Residue frames as qw, qx, qy, qz and C-alpha x, y, z in Angstrom:
[[0.771, 0.113, -0.331, -0.532, 9.45, 4.13, -19.08],
 [0.569, 0.151, -0.796, 0.140, 11.40, 1.21, -17.65],
 [0.154, -0.162, 0.640, -0.735, 10.17, 2.17, -14.18],
 [0.734, -0.013, -0.030, -0.678, 6.72, 0.94, -15.18],
 [0.787, 0.128, -0.601, -0.058, 8.04, -2.58, -15.69],
 [0.277, 0.179, -0.723, 0.607, 9.75, -2.40, -12.31],
 [0.427, -0.121, 0.312, -0.840, 6.54, -1.11, -10.78],
 [0.832, 0.022, -0.293, -0.471, 4.54, -3.99, -12.27],
 [0.656, 0.152, -0.704, 0.226, 7.09, -6.48, -10.92],
 [0.027, 0.173, -0.622, 0.763, 7.00, -4.93, -7.45],
 [0.616, -0.071, 0.126, -0.775, 3.22, -5.01, -7.43],
 [0.821, 0.067, -0.528, -0.207, 3.28, -8.65, -8.46],
 [0.390, 0.167, -0.740, 0.522, 5.47, -9.18, -5.41],
 [0.364, -0.173, 0.356, -0.843, 2.70, -7.57, -3.33],
 [0.818, -0.038, -0.264, -0.509, 0.31, -10.26, -4.49],
 [0.706, 0.103, -0.669, 0.209, 2.71, -12.96, -3.30],
 [0.110, 0.189, -0.599, 0.770, 3.17, -11.21, 0.05],
 [0.584, -0.157, 0.100, -0.790, -0.58, -10.89, 0.55],
 [0.861, -0.011, -0.445, -0.244, -1.00, -14.61, -0.08],
 [0.543, 0.145, -0.681, 0.468, 1.77, -15.43, 2.40],
 [0.175, -0.199, 0.439, -0.859, 0.24, -13.16, 5.04],
 [0.729, -0.107, -0.097, -0.669, -3.18, -14.65, 4.49],
 [0.825, 0.046, -0.562, -0.035, -1.88, -18.24, 4.71],
 [0.306, 0.248, -0.679, 0.620, 0.01, -17.53, 7.91],
 [0.392, -0.552, -0.735, 0.033, -3.35, -17.16, 9.62],
 [0.090, -0.764, -0.041, -0.637, -2.70, -13.71, 10.99],
 [0.747, -0.656, -0.111, -0.007, -1.38, -14.89, 14.31],
 [0.372, 0.611, -0.499, 0.490, 1.76, -13.55, 15.88],
 [0.801, -0.560, -0.174, -0.121, 1.87, -15.69, 18.98],
 [0.203, 0.621, -0.606, 0.455, 4.51, -15.33, 21.63],
 [0.614, -0.206, -0.728, 0.226, 5.18, -17.79, 24.41],
 [0.439, -0.842, -0.262, -0.173, 3.83, -16.64, 27.77],
 [0.705, -0.466, -0.033, 0.535, 7.30, -16.59, 29.33],
 [0.426, 0.217, 0.245, 0.844, 8.58, -14.30, 26.58],
 [0.155, -0.754, -0.367, -0.523, 5.55, -12.07, 27.18],
 [0.613, -0.743, -0.205, 0.174, 6.38, -11.81, 30.89],
 [0.632, -0.207, 0.108, 0.739, 9.96, -10.85, 30.10],
 [0.219, 0.463, 0.350, 0.784, 8.74, -8.22, 27.64],
 [0.323, -0.826, -0.347, -0.304, 6.29, -6.70, 30.07],
 [0.658, -0.625, -0.100, 0.408, 9.01, -6.41, 32.73],
 [0.489, -0.293, 0.273, 0.775, 11.42, -4.80, 30.30],
 [0.391, 0.752, 0.493, 0.194, 9.05, -2.81, 28.11],
 [0.028, 0.995, -0.096, -0.020, 10.82, 0.42, 28.99],
 [0.170, -0.780, 0.585, 0.142, 14.43, 0.69, 27.97],
 [0.926, 0.134, 0.350, 0.053, 14.32, -2.45, 25.87],
 [0.347, -0.488, 0.520, 0.609, 17.68, -2.67, 24.10],
 [0.503, 0.556, -0.258, -0.609, 17.45, -1.96, 20.39],
 [0.187, 0.308, -0.910, -0.204, 18.98, -5.34, 19.58],
 [0.212, 0.192, 0.904, -0.318, 16.24, -7.13, 21.54],
 [0.479, 0.536, 0.231, -0.656, 13.56, -5.14, 19.74],
 [0.453, 0.519, -0.541, -0.484, 14.91, -6.11, 16.32],
 [0.068, 0.152, -0.986, -0.009, 15.34, -9.76, 17.29],
 [0.365, 0.340, 0.711, -0.495, 11.73, -9.83, 18.52],
 [0.502, 0.584, -0.071, -0.634, 10.62, -8.29, 15.24],
 [0.379, 0.458, -0.726, -0.345, 12.54, -10.80, 13.10],
 [0.194, -0.052, 0.954, -0.222, 11.19, -13.76, 15.11],
 [0.472, 0.464, 0.610, -0.436, 7.68, -13.19, 13.80],
 [0.324, 0.149, 0.709, 0.609, 7.09, -14.00, 10.15],
 [0.096, 0.785, 0.610, 0.053, 3.72, -12.23, 10.18],
 [0.166, -0.873, -0.027, 0.457, 5.35, -8.90, 11.11],
 [0.340, -0.351, 0.567, 0.663, 7.99, -9.32, 8.43],
 [0.276, 0.403, 0.765, 0.421, 5.37, -10.05, 5.79],
 [0.027, 0.902, 0.413, -0.126, 3.29, -7.01, 6.72],
 [0.264, -0.747, 0.223, 0.568, 6.43, -4.87, 6.60],
 [0.351, -0.076, 0.699, 0.618, 7.39, -6.25, 3.20],
 [0.211, 0.662, 0.690, 0.202, 3.88, -5.61, 1.89],
 [0.075, -0.931, -0.190, 0.301, 3.96, -1.99, 3.07],
 [0.332, -0.580, 0.416, 0.617, 7.45, -1.40, 1.68],
 [0.346, 0.137, 0.751, 0.546, 6.75, -2.88, -1.75],
 [0.142, 0.791, 0.591, 0.072, 3.45, -1.02, -2.03],
 [0.150, -0.893, -0.023, 0.424, 5.11, 2.30, -1.15],
 [0.344, -0.362, 0.572, 0.651, 7.91, 1.77, -3.67],
 [0.283, 0.395, 0.767, 0.419, 5.41, 0.90, -6.40],
 [0.032, 0.889, 0.444, -0.112, 3.24, 3.92, -5.55],
 [0.249, -0.746, 0.210, 0.580, 6.28, 6.17, -5.70],
 [0.329, -0.078, 0.703, 0.626, 7.14, 4.81, -9.14],
 [0.181, 0.668, 0.692, 0.204, 3.54, 5.39, -10.29],
 [0.113, -0.909, -0.190, 0.355, 3.76, 8.95, -8.93],
 [0.304, -0.523, 0.443, 0.661, 7.03, 9.59, -10.78],
 [0.296, 0.233, 0.772, 0.512, 5.58, 8.21, -14.02],
 [0.077, 0.828, 0.555, -0.016, 2.49, 10.42, -13.62],
 [0.189, -0.836, 0.051, 0.512, 4.65, 13.51, -13.02],
 [0.337, -0.244, 0.628, 0.658, 6.75, 12.67, -16.08],
 [0.242, 0.504, 0.758, 0.335, 3.62, 12.27, -18.20],
 [0.015, -0.912, -0.347, 0.219, 2.24, 15.61, -17.02],
 [0.275, -0.689, 0.281, 0.609, 5.56, 17.37, -17.74],
 [0.281, -0.087, 0.725, 0.623, 5.63, 15.97, -21.28],
 [0.122, 0.589, 0.743, 0.293, 2.00, 16.72, -22.11],
 [0.110, -0.962, -0.245, -0.041, 1.65, 20.11, -20.40],
 [0.677, 0.313, -0.123, 0.655, 4.71, 22.19, -21.16],
 [0.024, -0.674, 0.114, -0.730, 4.00, 25.49, -19.41],
 [0.271, 0.032, -0.757, 0.594, 4.77, 25.58, -15.66],
 [0.353, 0.002, 0.301, -0.886, 1.67, 27.59, -14.73],
 [0.745, 0.044, -0.367, -0.555, -0.53, 25.18, -16.67],
 [0.578, 0.063, -0.793, 0.184, 1.16, 22.26, -14.90],
 [0.015, 0.029, -0.627, 0.778, 0.52, 23.87, -11.53],
 [0.567, 0.033, 0.041, -0.822, -3.13, 24.47, -12.39],
 [0.739, 0.072, -0.599, -0.300, -3.48, 20.89, -13.62],
 [0.420, 0.049, -0.807, 0.412, -1.91, 19.43, -10.48],
 [0.211, -0.032, 0.452, -0.866, -4.14, 21.59, -8.27],
 [0.701, 0.063, -0.129, -0.698, -7.32, 20.50, -10.01],
 [0.692, 0.134, -0.703, -0.087, -6.16, 16.90, -10.23],
 [0.241, 0.074, -0.789, 0.560, -5.33, 16.68, -6.53],
 [0.441, -0.001, 0.299, -0.846, -8.72, 18.20, -5.61],
 [0.784, 0.109, -0.363, -0.491, -10.40, 15.55, -7.75],
 [0.561, 0.165, -0.787, 0.198, -8.22, 12.81, -6.24],
 [0.049, -0.082, 0.670, -0.736, -9.13, 13.91, -2.71],
 [0.635, 0.043, 0.071, -0.768, -12.85, 13.89, -3.57],
 [0.784, 0.140, -0.554, -0.242, -12.60, 10.38, -5.03],
 [0.363, 0.174, -0.798, 0.448, -10.63, 9.23, -1.97],
 [0.326, -0.082, 0.470, -0.816, -13.31, 10.61, 0.35],
 [0.790, 0.085, -0.149, -0.588, -16.06, 8.75, -1.51],
 [0.677, 0.213, -0.704, 0.037, -13.96, 5.58, -1.53],
 [0.169, 0.161, -0.761, 0.606, -13.36, 5.79, 2.21],
 [0.410, 0.001, 0.404, -0.818, -16.90, 6.70, 3.25],
 [0.793, 0.219, 0.048, -0.567, -18.89, 4.49, 0.89],
 [0.770, 0.396, -0.475, -0.160, -16.90, 1.98, -1.16],
 [0.150, 0.446, -0.816, 0.336, -14.49, 0.69, 1.53],
 [0.542, -0.103, 0.607, -0.572, -17.27, -0.59, 3.79],
 [0.856, 0.317, 0.000, -0.408, -18.94, -2.39, 0.90],
 [0.614, 0.521, -0.593, 0.012, -15.72, -3.98, -0.41],
 [0.013, -0.389, 0.820, -0.419, -14.54, -5.16, 3.01],
 [0.632, 0.004, 0.546, -0.550, -17.90, -6.64, 3.97],
 [0.837, 0.404, -0.027, -0.368, -18.63, -8.19, 0.59],
 [0.777, 0.494, -0.382, 0.079, -15.19, -9.50, -0.40],
 [0.852, -0.454, -0.077, 0.247, -13.08, -9.54, 2.78],
 [0.295, -0.858, 0.287, 0.307, -9.67, -8.22, 3.72],
 [0.633, -0.157, 0.610, 0.450, -7.66, -10.53, 1.43],
 [0.453, 0.612, 0.527, 0.378, -9.46, -9.40, -1.69],
 [0.038, -0.992, -0.117, 0.039, -9.40, -5.77, -0.55],
 [0.478, -0.668, 0.394, 0.413, -5.62, -5.97, -0.13],
 [0.590, 0.069, 0.638, 0.491, -5.22, -7.36, -3.64],
 [0.365, 0.843, 0.396, -0.005, -7.22, -4.63, -5.37],
 [0.055, -0.927, 0.218, 0.300, -4.43, -2.03, -5.25],
 [0.372, -0.446, 0.693, 0.427, -1.58, -4.17, -6.62],
 [0.506, 0.364, 0.745, 0.240, -3.75, -5.74, -9.32],
 [0.270, 0.908, 0.308, -0.084, -5.17, -2.38, -10.42],
 [0.118, -0.867, 0.337, 0.347, -1.74, -0.75, -10.45],
 [0.516, -0.149, 0.742, 0.401, -0.30, -3.63, -12.48],
 [0.444, 0.620, 0.613, 0.207, -2.97, -3.09, -15.11],
 [0.067, 0.979, 0.088, -0.171, -2.49, 0.69, -14.93],
 [0.354, -0.657, 0.507, 0.431, 1.28, 0.38, -15.30],
 [0.508, 0.108, 0.755, 0.400, 0.96, -1.93, -18.27],
 [0.329, 0.812, 0.477, 0.071, -1.64, 0.34, -19.89],
 [0.075, -0.945, 0.126, 0.292, 0.66, 3.35, -19.39],
 [0.490, -0.343, 0.636, 0.488, 3.53, 1.46, -21.06],
 [0.403, 0.329, 0.740, 0.427, 1.48, 0.87, -24.19],
 [0.067, 0.802, 0.416, 0.423, -0.51, 4.11, -24.09],
 [0.454, -0.227, -0.314, 0.803, 1.64, 6.84, -22.47],
 [0.071, -0.638, -0.364, -0.675, -1.25, 9.29, -22.45],
 [0.096, -0.290, 0.417, -0.856, -2.11, 11.77, -19.75],
 [0.734, -0.229, -0.100, -0.631, -5.57, 10.19, -19.39],
 [0.876, -0.033, -0.480, 0.032, -4.22, 6.67, -18.83],
 [0.448, 0.185, -0.544, 0.685, -1.55, 7.87, -16.42],
 [0.289, -0.320, 0.216, -0.876, -4.11, 10.06, -14.63],
 [0.834, -0.239, -0.249, -0.430, -6.55, 7.17, -14.18],
 [0.781, 0.021, -0.537, 0.320, -3.75, 5.03, -12.76],
 [0.195, 0.250, -0.439, 0.841, -2.77, 7.83, -10.37],
 [0.549, -0.325, 0.040, -0.769, -6.39, 8.35, -9.24],
 [0.892, -0.158, -0.398, -0.148, -6.73, 4.61, -8.66],
 [0.614, 0.127, -0.538, 0.563, -3.47, 4.55, -6.70],
 [0.014, -0.286, 0.342, -0.895, -4.28, 7.57, -4.58],
 [0.647, -0.294, -0.049, -0.702, -7.89, 6.71, -3.86],
 [0.900, -0.127, -0.413, -0.052, -7.21, 3.05, -3.06],
 [0.542, 0.230, -0.532, 0.608, -4.03, 3.77, -1.10],
 [0.064, -0.212, 0.411, -0.884, -5.73, 6.14, 1.30],
 [0.694, -0.156, 0.052, -0.701, -8.96, 4.19, 1.69],
 [0.962, -0.039, -0.119, -0.241, -9.52, 0.48, 1.08],
 [0.751, 0.317, -0.466, 0.344, -5.87, -0.54, 1.06],
 [0.033, 0.482, -0.509, 0.713, -5.03, 1.48, 4.18],
 [0.714, -0.315, 0.217, -0.586, -8.00, 0.12, 6.12],
 [0.964, 0.081, -0.240, -0.077, -7.16, -3.44, 5.05],
 [0.546, 0.394, -0.544, 0.500, -3.53, -3.07, 6.16],
 [0.244, -0.451, 0.457, -0.727, -4.66, -1.73, 9.52],
 [0.892, -0.187, -0.006, -0.412, -6.95, -4.73, 9.98],
 [0.816, 0.251, -0.479, 0.204, -3.86, -6.93, 9.61],
 [0.152, 0.452, -0.573, 0.666, -2.51, -5.37, 12.82],
 [0.668, -0.437, 0.022, -0.601, -5.52, -6.46, 14.90],
 [0.948, -0.190, -0.257, -0.006, -4.29, -10.01, 15.75],
 [0.550, 0.345, -0.446, 0.617, -0.94, -8.65, 16.90],
 [0.518, -0.638, -0.469, 0.323, -0.82, -8.22, 20.69],
 [0.017, 0.986, 0.074, 0.147, -0.59, -4.57, 21.73],
 [0.541, -0.729, 0.318, 0.273, 2.75, -4.97, 23.51],
 [0.678, 0.015, 0.525, 0.514, 4.25, -6.34, 20.30],
 [0.354, 0.820, 0.340, 0.296, 2.75, -3.58, 18.15]]
């Protein structure tokens, strides 16, 4: 149960990271001389040089932090959902049947989100808002699960997490990579 509070805190951190990424303007610029050096040494670049290049660009660090925090929060949501299922459905065969049906439903919702809803959300509200939907929704879902540890509440939170994570949120994160030069990616 305490993992939900941690999850809500981590997701709140996502909101801060999204704001920092958005304010940075999405530009990871490198001086032209540094670019020439990189292109000459693109093969066999020492690992130390790769990491120093990575840490020089705040935009890359913020995207990495956003991805890491989101994955940790999603894992905590997944663990909470599994715990809820185990405590509400006691028989193993019934749990297996529930998970099978639930995952089929989750995949169907994810498909609809990706094919129909993602395009609308990104065009209507933009990438910044699209990125914030997952952490905000999971914060509310986590808090609701704390106060109402029901299978329905936990299931809705899991469906929201899964469908958003593999559609709108994923597309929005990939858009963040567009301003990064290909040699730096």
